[in-house]
PyMOL Python script that loads the backbone (N, CA, C, O; Angstrom):
from pymol import cmd

cmd.read_pdbstr("""\
ATOM      1  N   UNK A   1       4.217  50.228 -10.014  1.00  0.00           N
ATOM      2  CA  UNK A   1       3.017  49.876 -10.024  1.00  0.00           C
ATOM      3  C   UNK A   1       2.802  50.976  -8.661  1.00  0.00           C
ATOM      4  O   UNK A   1       3.390  51.548  -7.743  1.00  0.00           O
ATOM      5  N   UNK A   2       1.421  50.761  -9.350  1.00  0.00           N
ATOM      6  CA  UNK A   2       0.406  51.176  -7.890  1.00  0.00           C
ATOM      7  C   UNK A   2      -0.335  50.994  -7.351  1.00  0.00           C
ATOM      8  O   UNK A   2      -1.413  50.473  -7.639  1.00  0.00           O
ATOM      9  N   UNK A   3       0.165  51.494  -6.134  1.00  0.00           N
ATOM     10  CA  UNK A   3      -0.698  50.662  -4.654  1.00  0.00           C
ATOM     11  C   UNK A   3      -2.080  51.792  -4.228  1.00  0.00           C
ATOM     12  O   UNK A   3      -2.242  53.006  -4.108  1.00  0.00           O
ATOM     13  N   UNK A   4      -2.836  50.628  -4.112  1.00  0.00           N
ATOM     14  CA  UNK A   4      -4.403  51.354  -3.216  1.00  0.00           C
ATOM     15  C   UNK A   4      -4.517  50.375  -2.021  1.00  0.00           C
ATOM     16  O   UNK A   4      -4.310  49.162  -2.018  1.00  0.00           O
ATOM     17  N   UNK A   5      -4.950  51.307  -0.857  1.00  0.00           N
ATOM     18  CA  UNK A   5      -5.087  50.962   0.478  1.00  0.00           C
ATOM     19  C   UNK A   5      -6.141  50.591   0.701  1.00  0.00           C
ATOM     20  O   UNK A   5      -6.787  51.626   0.540  1.00  0.00           O
ATOM     21  N   UNK A   6      -7.364  49.265   1.170  1.00  0.00           N
ATOM     22  CA  UNK A   6      -8.817  49.577   1.699  1.00  0.00           C
ATOM     23  C   UNK A   6      -8.689  50.120   3.120  1.00  0.00           C
ATOM     24  O   UNK A   6      -7.913  50.047   4.073  1.00  0.00           O
ATOM     25  N   UNK A   7     -10.211  50.889   2.675  1.00  0.00           N
ATOM     26  CA  UNK A   7     -10.756  51.525   4.456  1.00  0.00           C
ATOM     27  C   UNK A   7     -11.343  50.774   5.224  1.00  0.00           C
ATOM     28  O   UNK A   7     -11.931  49.866   4.638  1.00  0.00           O
ATOM     29  N   UNK A   8     -11.426  50.773   6.252  1.00  0.00           N
ATOM     30  CA  UNK A   8     -12.700  50.438   6.487  1.00  0.00           C
ATOM     31  C   UNK A   8     -13.857  49.985   6.204  1.00  0.00           C
ATOM     32  O   UNK A   8     -14.484  48.985   6.554  1.00  0.00           O
ATOM     33  N   UNK A   9     -14.010  50.632   5.696  1.00  0.00           N
ATOM     34  CA  UNK A   9     -15.682  50.754   5.027  1.00  0.00           C
ATOM     35  C   UNK A   9     -15.146  49.920   4.226  1.00  0.00           C
ATOM     36  O   UNK A   9     -14.579  49.132   4.982  1.00  0.00           O
ATOM     37  N   UNK A  10     -14.952  49.570   3.117  1.00  0.00           N
ATOM     38  CA  UNK A  10     -13.923  48.361   2.067  1.00  0.00           C
ATOM     39  C   UNK A  10     -13.773  49.182   1.019  1.00  0.00           C
ATOM     40  O   UNK A  10     -13.805  48.635  -0.083  1.00  0.00           O
ATOM     41  N   UNK A  11     -13.503  51.214   1.079  1.00  0.00           N
ATOM     42  CA  UNK A  11     -14.104  51.556  -0.306  1.00  0.00           C
ATOM     43  C   UNK A  11     -11.967  51.221  -0.396  1.00  0.00           C
ATOM     44  O   UNK A  11     -11.102  50.801   0.373  1.00  0.00           O
ATOM     45  N   UNK A  12     -12.040  51.739  -1.828  1.00  0.00           N
ATOM     46  CA  UNK A  12     -10.841  51.934  -2.644  1.00  0.00           C
ATOM     47  C   UNK A  12     -10.392  52.719  -3.370  1.00  0.00           C
ATOM     48  O   UNK A  12     -10.922  52.877  -4.470  1.00  0.00           O
ATOM     49  N   UNK A  13      -9.215  53.503  -2.974  1.00  0.00           N
ATOM     50  CA  UNK A  13      -9.103  54.734  -3.780  1.00  0.00           C
ATOM     51  C   UNK A  13      -8.417  54.484  -5.057  1.00  0.00           C
ATOM     52  O   UNK A  13      -7.324  54.009  -4.747  1.00  0.00           O
ATOM     53  N   UNK A  14      -8.503  54.560  -6.277  1.00  0.00           N
ATOM     54  CA  UNK A  14      -7.884  54.619  -7.547  1.00  0.00           C
ATOM     55  C   UNK A  14      -6.961  55.350  -7.439  1.00  0.00           C
ATOM     56  O   UNK A  14      -7.041  56.469  -6.933  1.00  0.00           O
ATOM     57  N   UNK A  15      -5.509  54.633  -8.080  1.00  0.00           N
ATOM     58  CA  UNK A  15      -4.858  55.938  -7.939  1.00  0.00           C
ATOM     59  C   UNK A  15      -4.799  57.414  -8.929  1.00  0.00           C
ATOM     60  O   UNK A  15      -5.612  57.293  -9.845  1.00  0.00           O
ATOM     61  N   UNK A  16      -4.042  58.795  -8.989  1.00  0.00           N
ATOM     62  CA  UNK A  16      -4.507  59.246 -10.053  1.00  0.00           C
ATOM     63  C   UNK A  16      -4.060  58.685 -11.537  1.00  0.00           C
ATOM     64  O   UNK A  16      -4.640  58.607 -12.620  1.00  0.00           O
ATOM     65  N   UNK A  17      -2.085  58.154 -10.819  1.00  0.00           N
ATOM     66  CA  UNK A  17      -1.881  58.172 -12.695  1.00  0.00           C
ATOM     67  C   UNK A  17      -2.944  57.215 -13.408  1.00  0.00           C
ATOM     68  O   UNK A  17      -3.478  57.632 -14.436  1.00  0.00           O
ATOM     69  N   UNK A  18      -3.430  55.381 -12.689  1.00  0.00           N
ATOM     70  CA  UNK A  18      -4.463  54.724 -13.525  1.00  0.00           C
ATOM     71  C   UNK A  18      -6.419  56.138 -13.611  1.00  0.00           C
ATOM     72  O   UNK A  18      -7.385  56.201 -14.372  1.00  0.00           O
ATOM     73  N   UNK A  19      -6.054  56.769 -12.583  1.00  0.00           N
ATOM     74  CA  UNK A  19      -7.319  57.094 -13.488  1.00  0.00           C
ATOM     75  C   UNK A  19      -7.561  57.856 -14.994  1.00  0.00           C
ATOM     76  O   UNK A  19      -8.449  57.878 -15.846  1.00  0.00           O
ATOM     77  N   UNK A  20      -5.839  58.640 -14.732  1.00  0.00           N
ATOM     78  CA  UNK A  20      -5.895  59.584 -15.864  1.00  0.00           C
ATOM     79  C   UNK A  20      -5.700  58.451 -17.116  1.00  0.00           C
ATOM     80  O   UNK A  20      -6.297  58.464 -18.193  1.00  0.00           O
ATOM     81  N   UNK A  21      -4.854  57.633 -16.733  1.00  0.00           N
ATOM     82  CA  UNK A  21      -4.834  56.523 -18.069  1.00  0.00           C
ATOM     83  C   UNK A  21      -5.893  55.810 -18.787  1.00  0.00           C
ATOM     84  O   UNK A  21      -6.039  55.746 -20.008  1.00  0.00           O
ATOM     85  N   UNK A  22      -6.600  55.293 -17.884  1.00  0.00           N
ATOM     86  CA  UNK A  22      -8.473  55.366 -18.534  1.00  0.00           C
ATOM     87  C   UNK A  22      -8.953  56.600 -17.814  1.00  0.00           C
ATOM     88  O   UNK A  22      -8.521  56.523 -16.664  1.00  0.00           O
ATOM     89  N   UNK A  23      -9.379  57.269 -17.913  1.00  0.00           N
ATOM     90  CA  UNK A  23      -9.770  58.309 -18.163  1.00  0.00           C
ATOM     91  C   UNK A  23     -11.151  58.037 -17.494  1.00  0.00           C
ATOM     92  O   UNK A  23     -12.210  58.144 -18.112  1.00  0.00           O
ATOM     93  N   UNK A  24     -11.053  57.655 -16.110  1.00  0.00           N
ATOM     94  CA  UNK A  24     -12.240  57.214 -15.067  1.00  0.00           C
ATOM     95  C   UNK A  24     -12.237  58.741 -14.057  1.00  0.00           C
ATOM     96  O   UNK A  24     -11.421  59.272 -13.304  1.00  0.00           O
ATOM     97  N   UNK A  25     -13.684  59.071 -14.554  1.00  0.00           N
ATOM     98  CA  UNK A  25     -13.909  60.341 -13.389  1.00  0.00           C
ATOM     99  C   UNK A  25     -14.396  60.002 -11.968  1.00  0.00           C
ATOM    100  O   UNK A  25     -14.231  59.038 -11.221  1.00  0.00           O
ATOM    101  N   UNK A  26     -14.867  60.828 -11.910  1.00  0.00           N
ATOM    102  CA  UNK A  26     -15.744  60.888 -10.488  1.00  0.00           C
ATOM    103  C   UNK A  26     -17.189  60.836 -10.567  1.00  0.00           C
ATOM    104  O   UNK A  26     -17.788  61.869 -10.865  1.00  0.00           O
ATOM    105  N   UNK A  27     -18.043  59.400 -10.261  1.00  0.00           N
ATOM    106  CA  UNK A  27     -19.354  59.249 -10.588  1.00  0.00           C
ATOM    107  C   UNK A  27     -19.235  58.046 -11.964  1.00  0.00           C
ATOM    108  O   UNK A  27     -20.262  57.571 -12.450  1.00  0.00           O
ATOM    109  N   UNK A  28     -17.761  57.643 -12.501  1.00  0.00           N
ATOM    110  CA  UNK A  28     -18.374  56.739 -13.430  1.00  0.00           C
ATOM    111  C   UNK A  28     -17.898  54.752 -12.709  1.00  0.00           C
ATOM    112  O   UNK A  28     -17.000  54.549 -11.893  1.00  0.00           O
ATOM    113  N   UNK A  29     -18.817  53.613 -13.337  1.00  0.00           N
ATOM    114  CA  UNK A  29     -18.733  52.604 -12.576  1.00  0.00           C
ATOM    115  C   UNK A  29     -17.714  51.600 -12.830  1.00  0.00           C
ATOM    116  O   UNK A  29     -17.469  51.806 -14.018  1.00  0.00           O
ATOM    117  N   UNK A  30     -17.224  50.972 -12.586  1.00  0.00           N
ATOM    118  CA  UNK A  30     -16.621  49.860 -12.671  1.00  0.00           C
ATOM    119  C   UNK A  30     -16.660  48.693 -11.733  1.00  0.00           C
ATOM    120  O   UNK A  30     -16.913  48.482 -10.547  1.00  0.00           O
ATOM    121  N   UNK A  31     -16.167  47.799 -13.175  1.00  0.00           N
ATOM    122  CA  UNK A  31     -16.725  46.727 -13.055  1.00  0.00           C
ATOM    123  C   UNK A  31     -15.755  45.737 -12.171  1.00  0.00           C
ATOM    124  O   UNK A  31     -14.616  45.550 -12.599  1.00  0.00           O
ATOM    125  N   UNK A  32     -16.213  45.019 -10.806  1.00  0.00           N
ATOM    126  CA  UNK A  32     -15.479  44.391  -9.845  1.00  0.00           C
ATOM    127  C   UNK A  32     -15.366  42.390 -10.594  1.00  0.00           C
ATOM    128  O   UNK A  32     -16.172  41.496 -10.336  1.00  0.00           O
ATOM    129  N   UNK A  33     -14.288  42.295 -11.370  1.00  0.00           N
ATOM    130  CA  UNK A  33     -14.228  40.659 -11.854  1.00  0.00           C
ATOM    131  C   UNK A  33     -12.877  39.976 -10.772  1.00  0.00           C
ATOM    132  O   UNK A  33     -11.691  40.276 -10.640  1.00  0.00           O
ATOM    133  N   UNK A  34     -13.845  38.850 -10.079  1.00  0.00           N
ATOM    134  CA  UNK A  34     -12.878  38.029  -9.974  1.00  0.00           C
ATOM    135  C   UNK A  34     -12.421  36.345 -10.530  1.00  0.00           C
ATOM    136  O   UNK A  34     -12.950  35.276 -10.223  1.00  0.00           O
ATOM    137  N   UNK A  35     -11.219  36.623 -11.467  1.00  0.00           N
ATOM    138  CA  UNK A  35     -10.526  35.909 -12.354  1.00  0.00           C
ATOM    139  C   UNK A  35      -9.520  34.734 -11.290  1.00  0.00           C
ATOM    140  O   UNK A  35      -8.325  34.454 -11.395  1.00  0.00           O
ATOM    141  N   UNK A  36     -10.818  34.101 -10.028  1.00  0.00           N
ATOM    142  CA  UNK A  36     -10.355  32.977  -9.222  1.00  0.00           C
ATOM    143  C   UNK A  36      -8.739  33.875  -8.009  1.00  0.00           C
ATOM    144  O   UNK A  36      -7.533  34.072  -8.160  1.00  0.00           O
ATOM    145  N   UNK A  37      -8.963  33.930  -7.776  1.00  0.00           N
ATOM    146  CA  UNK A  37      -8.025  34.213  -6.604  1.00  0.00           C
ATOM    147  C   UNK A  37      -7.058  36.049  -7.021  1.00  0.00           C
ATOM    148  O   UNK A  37      -6.099  36.491  -6.388  1.00  0.00           O
ATOM    149  N   UNK A  38      -7.653  36.625  -8.058  1.00  0.00           N
ATOM    150  CA  UNK A  38      -7.484  37.983  -8.848  1.00  0.00           C
ATOM    151  C   UNK A  38      -8.037  38.981  -8.790  1.00  0.00           C
ATOM    152  O   UNK A  38      -8.537  38.802  -9.901  1.00  0.00           O
ATOM    153  N   UNK A  39      -8.529  40.156  -8.431  1.00  0.00           N
ATOM    154  CA  UNK A  39      -8.991  40.814  -8.341  1.00  0.00           C
ATOM    155  C   UNK A  39      -8.793  41.752  -9.518  1.00  0.00           C
ATOM    156  O   UNK A  39      -7.720  42.303  -9.762  1.00  0.00           O
ATOM    157  N   UNK A  40     -10.057  41.914 -10.328  1.00  0.00           N
ATOM    158  CA  UNK A  40      -9.902  43.317 -11.208  1.00  0.00           C
ATOM    159  C   UNK A  40     -11.107  44.507 -11.246  1.00  0.00           C
ATOM    160  O   UNK A  40     -12.251  44.479 -10.792  1.00  0.00           O
ATOM    161  N   UNK A  41     -10.099  45.956 -12.248  1.00  0.00           N
ATOM    162  CA  UNK A  41     -11.114  46.195 -12.329  1.00  0.00           C
ATOM    163  C   UNK A  41     -11.153  47.147 -13.589  1.00  0.00           C
ATOM    164  O   UNK A  41     -10.342  47.896 -14.135  1.00  0.00           O
ATOM    165  N   UNK A  42     -12.269  46.832 -13.769  1.00  0.00           N
ATOM    166  CA  UNK A  42     -12.248  47.391 -15.471  1.00  0.00           C
ATOM    167  C   UNK A  42     -13.587  48.217 -15.682  1.00  0.00           C
ATOM    168  O   UNK A  42     -14.752  47.850 -15.534  1.00  0.00           O
ATOM    169  N   UNK A  43     -13.140  49.272 -16.016  1.00  0.00           N
ATOM    170  CA  UNK A  43     -14.031  50.752 -16.224  1.00  0.00           C
ATOM    171  C   UNK A  43     -15.556  49.988 -17.345  1.00  0.00           C
ATOM    172  O   UNK A  43     -15.466  49.204 -18.290  1.00  0.00           O
ATOM    173  N   UNK A  44     -16.324  50.373 -16.968  1.00  0.00           N
ATOM    174  CA  UNK A  44     -17.532  49.919 -17.242  1.00  0.00           C
ATOM    175  C   UNK A  44     -18.120  51.058 -18.667  1.00  0.00           C
ATOM    176  O   UNK A  44     -18.320  52.236 -18.370  1.00  0.00           O
ATOM    177  N   UNK A  45     -18.262  50.785 -19.551  1.00  0.00           N
ATOM    178  CA  UNK A  45     -18.545  51.147 -21.038  1.00  0.00           C
ATOM    179  C   UNK A  45     -19.741  53.296 -20.721  1.00  0.00           C
ATOM    180  O   UNK A  45     -20.970  53.280 -20.660  1.00  0.00           O
ATOM    181  N   UNK A  46     -19.066  54.434 -20.621  1.00  0.00           N
ATOM    182  CA  UNK A  46     -20.006  54.676 -20.640  1.00  0.00           C
ATOM    183  C   UNK A  46     -21.597  54.502 -21.146  1.00  0.00           C
ATOM    184  O   UNK A  46     -22.690  54.406 -20.589  1.00  0.00           O
ATOM    185  N   UNK A  47     -21.009  54.522 -22.755  1.00  0.00           N
ATOM    186  CA  UNK A  47     -22.458  54.610 -23.067  1.00  0.00           C
ATOM    187  C   UNK A  47     -22.235  52.932 -24.080  1.00  0.00           C
ATOM    188  O   UNK A  47     -21.656  52.767 -25.154  1.00  0.00           O
ATOM    189  N   UNK A  48     -23.061  51.770 -23.063  1.00  0.00           N
ATOM    190  CA  UNK A  48     -22.828  50.323 -23.710  1.00  0.00           C
ATOM    191  C   UNK A  48     -23.041  49.907 -25.144  1.00  0.00           C
ATOM    192  O   UNK A  48     -22.410  48.957 -25.607  1.00  0.00           O
ATOM    193  N   UNK A  49     -24.073  50.718 -25.991  1.00  0.00           N
ATOM    194  CA  UNK A  49     -24.598  50.857 -27.219  1.00  0.00           C
ATOM    195  C   UNK A  49     -23.964  51.362 -28.174  1.00  0.00           C
ATOM    196  O   UNK A  49     -24.102  51.069 -29.362  1.00  0.00           O
ATOM    197  N   UNK A  50     -23.016  52.382 -27.577  1.00  0.00           N
ATOM    198  CA  UNK A  50     -21.706  53.242 -28.584  1.00  0.00           C
ATOM    199  C   UNK A  50     -20.814  52.255 -29.032  1.00  0.00           C
ATOM    200  O   UNK A  50     -20.375  52.032 -30.161  1.00  0.00           O
ATOM    201  N   UNK A  51     -20.563  51.528 -27.611  1.00  0.00           N
ATOM    202  CA  UNK A  51     -19.525  50.917 -27.448  1.00  0.00           C
ATOM    203  C   UNK A  51     -19.306  49.789 -28.360  1.00  0.00           C
ATOM    204  O   UNK A  51     -18.457  49.521 -29.211  1.00  0.00           O
ATOM    205  N   UNK A  52     -20.717  49.023 -27.736  1.00  0.00           N
ATOM    206  CA  UNK A  52     -20.435  47.475 -28.980  1.00  0.00           C
ATOM    207  C   UNK A  52     -20.845  47.952 -30.954  1.00  0.00           C
ATOM    208  O   UNK A  52     -20.971  47.024 -31.753  1.00  0.00           O
ATOM    209  N   UNK A  53     -20.960  49.102 -31.327  1.00  0.00           N
ATOM    210  CA  UNK A  53     -21.297  49.516 -32.873  1.00  0.00           C
ATOM    211  C   UNK A  53     -20.133  48.441 -33.384  1.00  0.00           C
ATOM    212  O   UNK A  53     -19.522  47.480 -32.917  1.00  0.00           O
ATOM    213  N   UNK A  54     -20.180  48.987 -34.290  1.00  0.00           N
ATOM    214  CA  UNK A  54     -19.718  48.076 -35.415  1.00  0.00           C
ATOM    215  C   UNK A  54     -18.850  47.056 -34.395  1.00  0.00           C
ATOM    216  O   UNK A  54     -17.669  47.399 -34.332  1.00  0.00           O
ATOM    217  N   UNK A  55     -19.261  45.601 -33.394  1.00  0.00           N
ATOM    218  CA  UNK A  55     -18.384  44.856 -33.082  1.00  0.00           C
ATOM    219  C   UNK A  55     -18.078  44.586 -33.852  1.00  0.00           C
ATOM    220  O   UNK A  55     -16.916  44.469 -34.241  1.00  0.00           O
ATOM    221  N   UNK A  56     -19.866  44.222 -34.783  1.00  0.00           N
ATOM    222  CA  UNK A  56     -19.896  42.797 -35.508  1.00  0.00           C
ATOM    223  C   UNK A  56     -19.076  43.285 -37.556  1.00  0.00           C
ATOM    224  O   UNK A  56     -18.949  42.600 -38.572  1.00  0.00           O
ATOM    225  N   UNK A  57     -18.806  44.473 -37.286  1.00  0.00           N
ATOM    226  CA  UNK A  57     -18.524  45.004 -38.472  1.00  0.00           C
ATOM    227  C   UNK A  57     -17.289  43.420 -39.303  1.00  0.00           C
ATOM    228  O   UNK A  57     -16.585  42.564 -38.768  1.00  0.00           O
ATOM    229  N   UNK A  58     -17.572  43.715 -40.585  1.00  0.00           N
ATOM    230  CA  UNK A  58     -16.483  42.535 -41.217  1.00  0.00           C
ATOM    231  C   UNK A  58     -16.607  41.227 -41.795  1.00  0.00           C
ATOM    232  O   UNK A  58     -16.113  40.541 -42.690  1.00  0.00           O
ATOM    233  N   UNK A  59     -17.783  41.162 -40.585  1.00  0.00           N
ATOM    234  CA  UNK A  59     -18.202  38.941 -40.319  1.00  0.00           C
ATOM    235  C   UNK A  59     -19.220  38.845 -41.015  1.00  0.00           C
ATOM    236  O   UNK A  59     -20.220  39.558 -41.100  1.00  0.00           O
ATOM    237  N   UNK A  60     -18.837  37.680 -41.647  1.00  0.00           N
ATOM    238  CA  UNK A  60     -20.102  36.841 -42.857  1.00  0.00           C
ATOM    239  C   UNK A  60     -21.840  37.483 -41.759  1.00  0.00           C
ATOM    240  O   UNK A  60     -22.232  37.514 -40.592  1.00  0.00           O
ATOM    241  N   UNK A  61     -22.286  37.847 -43.074  1.00  0.00           N
ATOM    242  CA  UNK A  61     -23.571  38.667 -43.212  1.00  0.00           C
ATOM    243  C   UNK A  61     -24.749  37.447 -42.237  1.00  0.00           C
ATOM    244  O   UNK A  61     -25.747  37.083 -42.858  1.00  0.00           O
ATOM    245  N   UNK A  62     -24.596  37.022 -41.101  1.00  0.00           N
ATOM    246  CA  UNK A  62     -26.057  36.671 -40.648  1.00  0.00           C
ATOM    247  C   UNK A  62     -27.738  35.869 -41.037  1.00  0.00           C
ATOM    248  O   UNK A  62     -28.383  34.851 -40.787  1.00  0.00           O
ATOM    249  N   UNK A  63     -27.815  37.021 -41.724  1.00  0.00           N
ATOM    250  CA  UNK A  63     -29.099  37.720 -42.213  1.00  0.00           C
ATOM    251  C   UNK A  63     -29.094  36.916 -43.857  1.00  0.00           C
ATOM    252  O   UNK A  63     -29.772  35.962 -44.238  1.00  0.00           O
ATOM    253  N   UNK A  64     -28.232  37.588 -44.474  1.00  0.00           N
ATOM    254  CA  UNK A  64     -27.167  36.226 -45.729  1.00  0.00           C
ATOM    255  C   UNK A  64     -27.386  34.998 -45.337  1.00  0.00           C
ATOM    256  O   UNK A  64     -28.243  34.335 -45.921  1.00  0.00           O
ATOM    257  N   UNK A  65     -26.565  34.395 -44.142  1.00  0.00           N
ATOM    258  CA  UNK A  65     -26.826  33.153 -44.392  1.00  0.00           C
ATOM    259  C   UNK A  65     -27.979  32.512 -43.839  1.00  0.00           C
ATOM    260  O   UNK A  65     -28.132  31.302 -44.010  1.00  0.00           O
ATOM    261  N   UNK A  66     -28.986  33.340 -43.053  1.00  0.00           N
ATOM    262  CA  UNK A  66     -30.255  32.987 -43.096  1.00  0.00           C
ATOM    263  C   UNK A  66     -31.323  32.640 -44.161  1.00  0.00           C
ATOM    264  O   UNK A  66     -31.947  31.587 -44.287  1.00  0.00           O
ATOM    265  N   UNK A  67     -31.387  33.794 -44.912  1.00  0.00           N
ATOM    266  CA  UNK A  67     -31.794  33.844 -46.421  1.00  0.00           C
ATOM    267  C   UNK A  67     -31.586  32.251 -47.294  1.00  0.00           C
ATOM    268  O   UNK A  67     -32.436  31.361 -47.329  1.00  0.00           O
ATOM    269  N   UNK A  68     -30.348  32.221 -47.888  1.00  0.00           N
ATOM    270  CA  UNK A  68     -29.611  31.338 -47.990  1.00  0.00           C
ATOM    271  C   UNK A  68     -30.246  29.299 -47.686  1.00  0.00           C
ATOM    272  O   UNK A  68     -30.516  28.312 -48.371  1.00  0.00           O
ATOM    273  N   UNK A  69     -30.171  29.816 -45.826  1.00  0.00           N
ATOM    274  CA  UNK A  69     -30.104  28.011 -45.867  1.00  0.00           C
ATOM    275  C   UNK A  69     -32.261  28.138 -45.883  1.00  0.00           C
ATOM    276  O   UNK A  69     -32.805  27.042 -46.016  1.00  0.00           O
ATOM    277  N   UNK A  70     -32.931  29.004 -45.794  1.00  0.00           N
ATOM    278  CA  UNK A  70     -34.613  29.092 -46.253  1.00  0.00           C
ATOM    279  C   UNK A  70     -34.509  28.968 -47.710  1.00  0.00           C
ATOM    280  O   UNK A  70     -35.395  28.286 -48.225  1.00  0.00           O
ATOM    281  N   UNK A  71     -33.865  29.336 -48.279  1.00  0.00           N
ATOM    282  CA  UNK A  71     -33.905  29.304 -49.952  1.00  0.00           C
ATOM    283  C   UNK A  71     -34.229  27.910 -50.178  1.00  0.00           C
ATOM    284  O   UNK A  71     -35.178  27.343 -50.719  1.00  0.00           O
ATOM    285  N   UNK A  72     -32.282  27.195 -49.133  1.00  0.00           N
ATOM    286  CA  UNK A  72     -32.283  25.960 -49.907  1.00  0.00           C
ATOM    287  C   UNK A  72     -33.453  24.864 -49.467  1.00  0.00           C
ATOM    288  O   UNK A  72     -34.060  24.035 -50.145  1.00  0.00           O
ATOM    289  N   UNK A  73     -33.536  25.278 -47.723  1.00  0.00           N
ATOM    290  CA  UNK A  73     -35.216  24.328 -47.487  1.00  0.00           C
ATOM    291  C   UNK A  73     -36.059  24.328 -48.464  1.00  0.00           C
ATOM    292  O   UNK A  73     -36.431  23.276 -48.982  1.00  0.00           O
ATOM    293  N   UNK A  74     -36.653  26.012 -49.013  1.00  0.00           N
ATOM    294  CA  UNK A  74     -37.950  25.658 -49.192  1.00  0.00           C
ATOM    295  C   UNK A  74     -37.747  25.081 -51.249  1.00  0.00           C
ATOM    296  O   UNK A  74     -38.638  25.277 -52.075  1.00  0.00           O
ATOM    297  N   UNK A  75     -36.411  24.420 -51.567  1.00  0.00           N
ATOM    298  CA  UNK A  75     -36.182  24.135 -52.711  1.00  0.00           C
ATOM    299  C   UNK A  75     -36.369  22.930 -52.777  1.00  0.00           C
ATOM    300  O   UNK A  75     -36.783  22.419 -53.817  1.00  0.00           O
ATOM    301  N   UNK A  76     -35.894  21.667 -50.817  1.00  0.00           N
ATOM    302  CA  UNK A  76     -35.434  20.608 -50.837  1.00  0.00           C
ATOM    303  C   UNK A  76     -37.085  19.923 -50.266  1.00  0.00           C
ATOM    304  O   UNK A  76     -37.166  18.724 -50.001  1.00  0.00           O
ATOM    305  N   UNK A  77     -38.336  20.874 -50.132  1.00  0.00           N
ATOM    306  CA  UNK A  77     -40.036  20.438 -49.881  1.00  0.00           C
ATOM    307  C   UNK A  77     -40.254  20.738 -51.435  1.00  0.00           C
ATOM    308  O   UNK A  77     -40.786  19.890 -52.152  1.00  0.00           O
ATOM    309  N   UNK A  78     -39.970  21.557 -51.766  1.00  0.00           N
ATOM    310  CA  UNK A  78     -41.181  21.873 -53.476  1.00  0.00           C
ATOM    311  C   UNK A  78     -40.065  20.345 -54.225  1.00  0.00           C
ATOM    312  O   UNK A  78     -40.155  20.272 -55.450  1.00  0.00           O
ATOM    313  N   UNK A  79     -39.479  19.666 -53.805  1.00  0.00           N
ATOM    314  CA  UNK A  79     -38.462  18.654 -54.888  1.00  0.00           C
ATOM    315  C   UNK A  79     -39.022  17.542 -53.759  1.00  0.00           C
ATOM    316  O   UNK A  79     -38.823  16.418 -54.220  1.00  0.00           O
ATOM    317  N   UNK A  80     -39.853  17.455 -52.020  1.00  0.00           N
ATOM    318  CA  UNK A  80     -39.786  16.572 -51.882  1.00  0.00           C
ATOM    319  C   UNK A  80     -38.715  15.492 -51.511  1.00  0.00           C
ATOM    320  O   UNK A  80     -38.623  14.265 -51.481  1.00  0.00           O
ATOM    321  N   UNK A  81     -37.868  16.726 -51.216  1.00  0.00           N
ATOM    322  CA  UNK A  81     -36.901  15.932 -50.344  1.00  0.00           C
ATOM    323  C   UNK A  81     -36.650  16.007 -49.193  1.00  0.00           C
ATOM    324  O   UNK A  81     -36.997  17.104 -48.756  1.00  0.00           O
ATOM    325  N   UNK A  82     -35.796  14.785 -47.770  1.00  0.00           N
ATOM    326  CA  UNK A  82     -35.995  15.090 -47.196  1.00  0.00           C
ATOM    327  C   UNK A  82     -35.344  16.034 -46.152  1.00  0.00           C
ATOM    328  O   UNK A  82     -34.572  16.605 -46.923  1.00  0.00           O
ATOM    329  N   UNK A  83     -35.082  16.662 -44.820  1.00  0.00           N
ATOM    330  CA  UNK A  83     -34.930  18.008 -44.947  1.00  0.00           C
ATOM    331  C   UNK A  83     -33.363  16.800 -44.746  1.00  0.00           C
ATOM    332  O   UNK A  83     -33.409  15.572 -44.688  1.00  0.00           O
ATOM    333  N   UNK A  84     -31.813  17.907 -44.664  1.00  0.00           N
ATOM    334  CA  UNK A  84     -30.674  17.088 -44.589  1.00  0.00           C
ATOM    335  C   UNK A  84     -30.592  16.408 -43.181  1.00  0.00           C
ATOM    336  O   UNK A  84     -31.594  16.319 -42.472  1.00  0.00           O
ATOM    337  N   UNK A  85     -29.709  16.065 -42.906  1.00  0.00           N
ATOM    338  CA  UNK A  85     -29.069  15.498 -41.535  1.00  0.00           C
ATOM    339  C   UNK A  85     -28.667  16.588 -40.851  1.00  0.00           C
ATOM    340  O   UNK A  85     -28.031  17.612 -41.101  1.00  0.00           O
ATOM    341  N   UNK A  86     -29.191  16.110 -39.945  1.00  0.00           N
ATOM    342  CA  UNK A  86     -27.618  17.288 -38.279  1.00  0.00           C
ATOM    343  C   UNK A  86     -27.162  16.341 -38.061  1.00  0.00           C
ATOM    344  O   UNK A  86     -27.645  15.274 -38.440  1.00  0.00           O
ATOM    345  N   UNK A  87     -25.718  16.486 -37.145  1.00  0.00           N
ATOM    346  CA  UNK A  87     -24.869  16.025 -36.535  1.00  0.00           C
ATOM    347  C   UNK A  87     -25.527  16.090 -35.008  1.00  0.00           C
ATOM    348  O   UNK A  87     -24.890  15.669 -34.042  1.00  0.00           O
TER     349      UNK A  87
END
""", "prot")
cmd.dss("prot")
cmd.show_as("cartoon", "prot")
cmd.util.cbc("prot")
cmd.orient("prot")
């Protein structure tokens, strides 16, 4: 287990083995997260757009679901049917 010391200024040096394992370089940013009594340092994504690319890949197409919903709504309107009840 790596241990770090807090300086008088509140600085914490992340041990080399941890920096190397997670690819943390000088100038990189980390998120400081409070987990109800625990503190975690999480490396920030260098490029959040690239990091999130493909995150939703393979899931249902929300565009197709919306188009299907709109098609059904149009059919109900054309038939003069009331909109479906929502819970």
